N, C-alpha and C positions, 0 to 999 in steps of 0.2 A: 490595519484595515484588509479584511477579506476579499478577494475578487468575488462577484457575485454567483450563487447558485440559483439559474433560474428557477423562476415555481416550475418549470417542466419535470422536475424529479421526480421519480414512479410513487414517491411515498404521497406527493400532494395529488397524485391523480387516482389515490385507492390502491394503488398495487404495492404490496408489503416486502415478496419477497424479490430482490435485484437480481441475485445469482444463483445458479444449481448448478451444480458440478455431480454429476452421476458416473460412478464406477471408472473414476481415472486412472488409467495405468501408462505406465509410460517404460518399456524396457530398452535397455540398449547395451544390445549383444547377448550376452548371457546373464546380464546383471537386471534385476529389478528394481526401478529407482523411485517408480509409485506402482502402488498395489491395491486396486480398487479404491480410490479414495472417493468418499460422496462427504456433500456438504452442502450448506446452503448461507446465503448473506443476505442479512436484511435491510431496507432502507432505514437511515437514523441509525446504523449501528457499528460497532467497532469490533471486530472479530480479531483477535491476537493468534498467531500462530508461532506456535513454539515448538521446538525440539532441538536436540543435539546435532552438531554439524553432521552433513551428509544424510540428514534423515527425510530430503527432497523437498524443503522449503521453497527453494528458488526455482525448480523444477515443478511446483504444482502454481505457482505465481505464471510461470510462464505457459501452462498449458494452458490454464482458466483464462489469460488474455489473448491466447489467439496466437503466441507469437513464437511459443516452445512446442517440440514434438509432444505428441499424444498418441500413443500405441491403441488404445481403446477408451471409451465412454464418450462423454456427454455432455456440452456447456451449455447454458441456457440464461439469456439476460432477458430478463421480465418475461419469461416464457417462452421465448423464441431460439430457437438454435442457433449458436454463434455461426453454424455454416451459412444460415440464410439471411446474415445480415451483412449489410455493403461494408467494406472497408471505413469508407467516410462516417459511415451512420453509427459503426462501431466506435470510433475515434471520437465521435460527439458524447459517448453514453461511460467510456472506459479509459481510464488514464493509467499509465506504470510508471511508479520511479524505481528503476532497477538497482541493484546492491551495487553495482560499479558503475563508476558515472567520470569516466575520462574523456576530456576534449583533445582530440589529436588535431582538429582544424583551426587556426586561427579565426572563428568566429566572433563577433562581438555577443557578450552576454544578451543583449536586446534580440538579438539576431535568432538564439537558441532557444528563448522565450517564447517567442514568435511562431517558432516550429509547433505549439503547440495550439497554434489558431489555424493550422491548415484544413483542419477539418470545415473552418467557416471560412475561408478563403475566396474572394471572387473569383472572377475570370482571369486567368495566367497567375493565379494562385498571389493577386494581389491583395495588401492587407490596407483598412480604413483607419480612421482616427480611431474607433472604437477598439480595434485591436491593441493597438498601441495604449490605450488606457488600460486594457485588460491587463496586457503583458507588465506594463509598470506597476500597477497595483500588485500584480502577483510577487514581482522583485520585493515589493515593499513590505509583503506579507512574511516573507521571510528573511527581511533585516537586510537587504541588497542593495535598497536604494539609493542612487549616484552610479551604480555598477553599469550600468545601461553599455556605455561605451568601452568596458574592460574587454582584452581578449581572453577568450576560454583558456586556452592554453598557458596563462600567466595567473590562473586561479588555484589556492591553496586545495587540497582535498575537500574540505570542509565546504569551501565555498562553490566549489563544483556541485557539490549535494545539494547543497539547497538551490543553485541553480536549476538543476534537475527537478524539484518539488516544484519550484515556481515555472516550470515549462507545463509540468504536470496540471498546477492549477488554472494555468491560462487556457486548457482544455475545457474548463468548467464541467467539470465529470459528473456523472452520476453515481459511479462507480470508481471507486481510488484504490489501485493495489500496488501495496509498498513493500518492497524487500530492504529490510534492515535499514530504514532511513535514517537514522541515526547513527549507522557505524562510524562516521568520519566527523561527528558533532561534538561539540566541546556541550560541558552539560548547561551552559544557558542557552545556545540554540537548539539543542534537543530537546529542553524542557517546551521553547518556545513552539517548535516544532509539533509537540503532541497537544499543547493550547489551541495550534492552528488546527489538528486534527479533530479536535473536540468543536469547534466553533462549524468545521463542516459538517459534524454529526447531527449537531443539533440544527442545521438548515435541511436535513434530509441525505444527505449522502451516506450511501454505504462504503464501508473502508474495512478492507482486510490488510493486516500488517504482519507480516513476517521481522520475529525480533529473538534474540537472545535474551535480552533482561528478562527475566520474572518478573522483579517488581514493577516496571514500565506496563508490562500486561496486564499485572494487577489492580492498577491503579488508573488505566487509561481504555482499557476492553471492557467492553461486554461480557462477551463471550471469551472464552480461549479454548482453541482447537491445538491438539499434541499430535506432533507426528513421531514415530521411531520408524525407523528401517523403510521406510514409504507406505507404513501404514497407518491410520487413524486409531491412536491410541484409546483418545476420548474428547469429546466436548462438554465443556461446562461453563457454568457461567461464572464468572472472575470470582466473583463473592464466595462461591461456593469451592474454589479452589483448594486441594489438600494437599498436604504433606506427603500422603500416599502415592499420589498420580505424579508428584514431581519426582520421587524416588522411583519409580516405575519406568521414566521417561527418560531420565537424568543418570540414575546408576549411581547416587549416593545421595544420604540421608539430609534431609531438610527440617529446619525448624520455623515456624511462623510467629511473629510478633506483632502488637499493635500500639503504635507511636500515634500520640494525639497530633492533630493538623494534616496526618502524613495518611494513615490509615494502614492495615495489614501490611507490613512487609516479608517478605521470605529470605533464609540464609541456608546455604548447604552446609552441612555440618561434617566436619573432618574427624574419622574414624579414631 
């Protein structure tokens, strides 16, 4: 069971573009991490973000989420500049699943997931019965039902990653930004995560996922944007993804094949 995404999602209100990023640049010292990156994300869409290590994927997600540095550029949510949106209002629209999810404090799992309810909390950050219900539904959605009282410091890497996803779900976001959300997951839970994302997409959410697995992008993304050395190489519909683009971005030859019940898959080819 997925936690509810309320009917207030932008596509329900006739707004199609959820996020616009214009000329995003990040420079650290004399190193250009992102160079004039421009893209948009629509409601009811999954945009896969692919690129080699160090291409700027995590930096881009942090920049558009408003939690990372940005040297220049602008980010708009539903046409409104992120700088003009109050933090609480932004947290009601946008949820982030970071790449690293280590919990160093002995919070109970339910307490961590309830952190996703802070944008909706009452006076003195108090939580009501509905908040607890949403938190428990979020845990159930990531197959962690019964983990409410477990200490976060005792979780495996995969369990911690799923708790972070549950926390994001508890925010009931319109826009979900995910940085390699399957990096610590086994195949079963990775598949479950992508099915969960597909369910959110069908409800109208806009989802940006940074990933390394080309075949996950082919199967689960509507469009794919490639980054290399901080620049956008190209953006294509997943069904139009060609081996030339893959070779340009990753520096190795690729081949594509069609497998019944799976679809097209791509493999790097040894010289």
